[in-house]
N, C-alpha and C positions, 0 to 999 in steps of 0.2 A: 367624593374622593375615590380615585382609582386604587386598585389593589396594590400596585407597585408603589404609589405614593404613601399608602398606609404603612407598608413594610418599611420604607425609608424613614417615615416619621417616627416609628417606634424603635428602630434600631440605630438611627443616626449614622449609618454607613451603608455602603453598597452591599446588597445581599450576595453572598458567594454562590457559586454554581451548585454547591452541595446543600444549599438551604432547602429543607424539606417542607412539605405541607404542615407537618407538626410544628415546625419552627414558626411558620406564619400564623398558625392558629394560636400558639402560645403568646406571640407578640400581640395579636389582636385581643386576647383575654386581658393582658396587662393594661393595654390602652383603654379597654372598656371600663376597667376599675377606675382608672384615672378620670375618664370622662364622666362616669356616674358621680364621682366625688365632686367634680367641677360643677355639674348641674345642681347637686344638692347644696353646695356652699353658696351658689348664686340664688337659691330659692326658686329656681325655674321648675315648672311642672312638666319637664321633658320626659318622654317615654324612653324606654330602652332603645326603641327603634330610631330615635333621633340620632343615636350614635352611628347608625348605618344609613342615614337619610341621604347620603351622597349617591354617586352613580354606581357604587359597587358595595356589597356587603360581605364581610368576612364570615366564613363558617366558624362557629365556636364549639368547642368540645363539650359535650354533655353526656347524657346516657346514650352513647352511640349505638346505632342499630347494628347488632351483631348477628347476622343471619347464619344459620347453621344447616338448615334443611336444603340440600341441593336438588333443584327441580330437574326434570328430564332435559338433556341437552338439546339445543336446536340443531337440526341437521345442517351442516355447513354446505352441503351440496345442493341445497334447495335453490330453485330458480326464482326469478322475480314473482312477487305475489300476483295472483290472478284477480283478487278482489279489487273493485274499483273504488277510488277515492271520490267522495262527493265534492261538488263545487260549493263548499261551505263558505260563508262570509267570515270576515274577521271576528275575533272574540268568540270563537267556537272551538270546542274540543272535538277532535275527530279520531282519536285513538284512545286505547285504554292500556293500563299497565300490563306487562308480560314478563316472563322469565326467559333467560337465555344462558344456559349453563350456570356459571357462578354469579351472573349479573341479574339484577331484578329491577326492572323499570316500574316506577310507580305511576298511578294515574296522573295526568297533567294537572297542574294547579295554577299555572301562569298562562294567560292568553294575551294576544296583542294584535295590532294591525298587520303583523308580518309572520307570527309564529306562535307555537305553544311550547311550553317547557315542562318536563317532568324530572323528578329526582331519579338517580340510579344508585342502587346499593349493591354491595358485593359480599359474597361469602368470604370470610377470612379477613375482612376489613372493618374498621370502626368508621361509621359515617358521622361526620361532624355537622349535624343540622338541627341540633336541639340545644338552644342556649341555656346556660346556667347562670344563676345570680352571683354577684360578687361575694355575698356571704357564703354561698355554697362552695365557691372556689376556695375561699380562705379557710373554711372549716375542714376541708378534706385535703388541702395542699395542692400542689401542682400535679395533676393527673398525668400530664404529658411527660414530665420529667420522670415520674414513677414508672410510666410505661416504657420509657427508653431504657431504664435500668433493669426492667424485668426481662428475664430470659424468654425468648420467643414471643415478645410483645407483638400484637397485631398492628399492621400499618394502618394509617388513616387514609380516608378517601373522601373527596368531594367530587361528585360527578353528576352530570345532567344531560338529558336528551332534549334537543331542540328540533322540533318538526316545523319546517318553514313552509309557508304557502307557496304555490307555484310562482316562479319568477323572482322570488325574494333573495334567495341565496346565490352567491357567485362563487363557484368552486375555483375559478381561475384566480380569485383574489386571496386565496389562502397562502400565506407566506411560506415558501419552501415546501409547498404541498407536493406530494408524490402521487401520481395517478396509479390506481390499482383497480382490480375487479374483485368484488366480494359477493359471493352467492349470486353471481350473474348480474350484479348491478355495477354501474359505473361508480367509482368511489375515489376519494382523495384522502390521504393521511398525512399528518404532520406532527412534529414534536414542538411543543409550545415553550415559550421563554420563561425564565424565572419571574415569578410574580405576575405572569401574564403581561409583562411590559415588553412591547416590541423592541425596545432599545437594549434589552438585556440578553445574555446568552441563553441558549436553550437549556431546559431541565428535562432530562430523560424520563422523569416521572410524570410529566405533563403531556398529554396526548389528545389529539383531535382526529376523529374518523368521521367523514361525511360521505353520504351515498345518495344516489338518485332513487327515491322510492316510487316516484311516478314521473311522467314526462315533465321536465323542467321544474321538478319539485324535489327538494333535498332535505334530508335529516342529518343531524350532526350530534355525535356524542363527545362531550368534553370531559376528560378525566384528569383530575389533579390528585396524584397519589404520592405518599411518602415512600412508596416502593417503586424502584425503577422498572422492575420486571412485571409488576402486577397492578392493575390489569394490563395484559399485553394487547398489542393490536389484534392478535388472533382472538382474544377474549372479546374485545370490542366488536369484532366482526360478527360474533354470534348474534348481536342485536339486529343485524340487517334482515335476516329471514323472518324474524319474529314480529316486526312492525307491520301491523295490519290495520285497515280502516275499521272504525266502529260507527255506529249510528251517530251522526252529528248531534252535539248537545251544546246549546248556548252556555257560555261561561257565566255563572251567576255571581253577583256580589251582594252583600247585606246592606245596601244603602242605595239611595238615589240622590242625584245632585239637583239643586234648584237654581244655582247661579254659577256660571263659569265666565271669567273675564274674556273679552273679545280676543280672538285669534288663537286661543288655546284649544288643543284637540286631544282627545283621549289617546294614549299611546299603548298602555298595557294595564292589565288587571291581575289581581291575585284572588283565588277562591280558596277560602280557609288558609290564606297566606297573604303576606305582603306582596306588592307587585314586583315583577321582574326578578332579577337575580337575588335581591334581598329576600324574596319569598322562598327561593330555592335554598339559600344559605340558612334559613331558619324554618325549614319545611315542617318540622314537628314541634314548633314553639307554641301552638295553640292559638295563633292569630285567626281573626275572622275573615278579613278581606281588605282589599285596597285597590288603588289605581294611581297611575302616573299620567300627567298631562304635559304636553310640550308645545312650544311655539317657535317656529312654524311647524306644520305637520311633518312627521318624520318620513324619510325616504322608505319606499317599499320595494327597493331593488338594490343589488350590489352589496348585500350584507354578507359578512363572514362570521358574525357573532351576534348575540343579542344586543339590543340598543345600549344597555347600560354596562356593557363589557368593553366598550371602545373609548378611547381618549376623547373627552368632551362630547360623548355621544348625545348627551342631552344638555343643551346650552341654556335653555330657558324653559322652566317648567315648575311643577309642584306635585307633591304627593298627597294622597288621601290614605289614612290608615284607620282601620277599625280593629281594636285589639282589646284583650282583657285588661281590666283596671289594674290587675296585679303587675302588668308590665311597666307601670309608671313608677317613678322614684319619689313620688310625693303623695300625701294622703289625698283621697278623692274629694272633690268639691261638687257634689251632685247638682246638675242643672246650671252650672256656672261656666261661662266662656272666659278662658284666660289666654292671652296672647303675649308673646315675648319676641323681641327683636333678635336677630342673629345673622348679621351680614357676614358674608364669606368673601373677603377681599382677594382670596387666592384664585377665584374663578375668573378666567379671562373674560372681560366684558361685563363682569358682575357689577351690580349696583350696590355700593356700600350702604345706601340708604334703604335698600329693600331687604328681603329675606326675613326669616324668623319662622314661628310656628304658632298655631292656636289649638287649644284643647277644649273639648266639651265632654263632660261626664254625663252618663245617664243618671236616672233618678236614684238608683241604689248604689252607684259608684262601682259597679262591676264591669262596665264597658266604657271605653274612652274613644272618642273620635278625635283624630288629629289631622290638621292640614298644615303641611310644611313646605317651605320653599328652599330650605337649607340644602346646599350642595348642588342645586340645579340652576345656577346663574343668579339666583336671588334678585330677580328683577321685579317681583311683586311686593309692594309695600304691605305691612302688617294689616292695614285697613282692608285690603283686598282679600288677604288670607282669612280674615275674620268673616267677611261677607260670604266667602265660599263655605266656610265651616257652618255658619248659621243657616245656610240654605240647604244643607244636607239632612235627609231624613233616614235614620237608621232603622232597619227592620229587626225582627226577632233573630238575634245572632245564632240562636241554637235551633232554629227551625228553618231549614233551607227552602221550604215551600213558600216562605214569605219573601224570599230574595228575588231580585230582578236580573234578567240577562244584562250583562255589562253593556252591550251595544245600545240598549235603551237607557239603562240606569245612569250612564256617564254623560248623557246629553240632557240639558234642561228641557 
């Protein structure tokens, strides 16, 4: 499910131009409560992540990261970086987190055939990337509404930096993009629409700044803020000079696959996170890792956003999630494989007979493996999802030295 579809579903009306990130997060929280209740009443062993197993995951308000210590500002007059970027293969991390004035880029946690993604936090903002349970929400009331009523309440922010491999990003494809120069680099900036839906009017709090960090290689920061003025494009521009190459590191995952259906190829992975934008939306949820597969192979040029941020960006695929057992809404069944159908007739071309998900718990019920086709075209029958799940071997989730580089782990 795309973000704009999610907003429409929970509001039942066209979101106005004044709709803020807080409003979207609040709507997502209400829908999460309803969906968790639906799974529980059906007796399904769905994880919380099943609720975001579509092409886009909403950030949910939890104990937001409230940064207070301002690091030294990045010099705006700096020229292009002298350090050389290695010709690293896909599923490799090639940069580390850094600070740029009020903005704080974290280490990347998502890798793919075309890019890496890292969360971006900001002083003076609440970052909505740590989910809370329905019980916690009910116990403390609606934090968003309380924050809105509070004098001087801090705005919310969901932002991420995507560093694309050479030739993958197309700056000319950015809708209403304006060419600029930032810290000596070619760049393009644009204001993004309400709910990130291209058919909606722009929301001045939604911004994109992309720049060429190396020849034919671009990075882009996406900022979804409840404040129109903060972060500003000038704030985002501070990230340009701070992006430097680091020693390439293969992106590890805590599992290896033993069976993948014919034609499906690994698309993206999550390290200590779910794959793709779902992982960025819940970056501090304590997840262990995951991956997304697609058929046919995804394009590696012409992108203006991550694969799962575009309409029908993934038409046929499946997810692998390795998460804490506490993420599930049902008591663990150690060593048991449980599968459930879940067709999605709203997906164009989706197979109503396919879709669903399978769960396998570890011996003590503290870790659960899930393979899900929900929201990704649902063309794989449950029998295939079960075969995929039973072929996966999970490492010691708390010892990264036992993990395997994604490029190897995701191929049988």
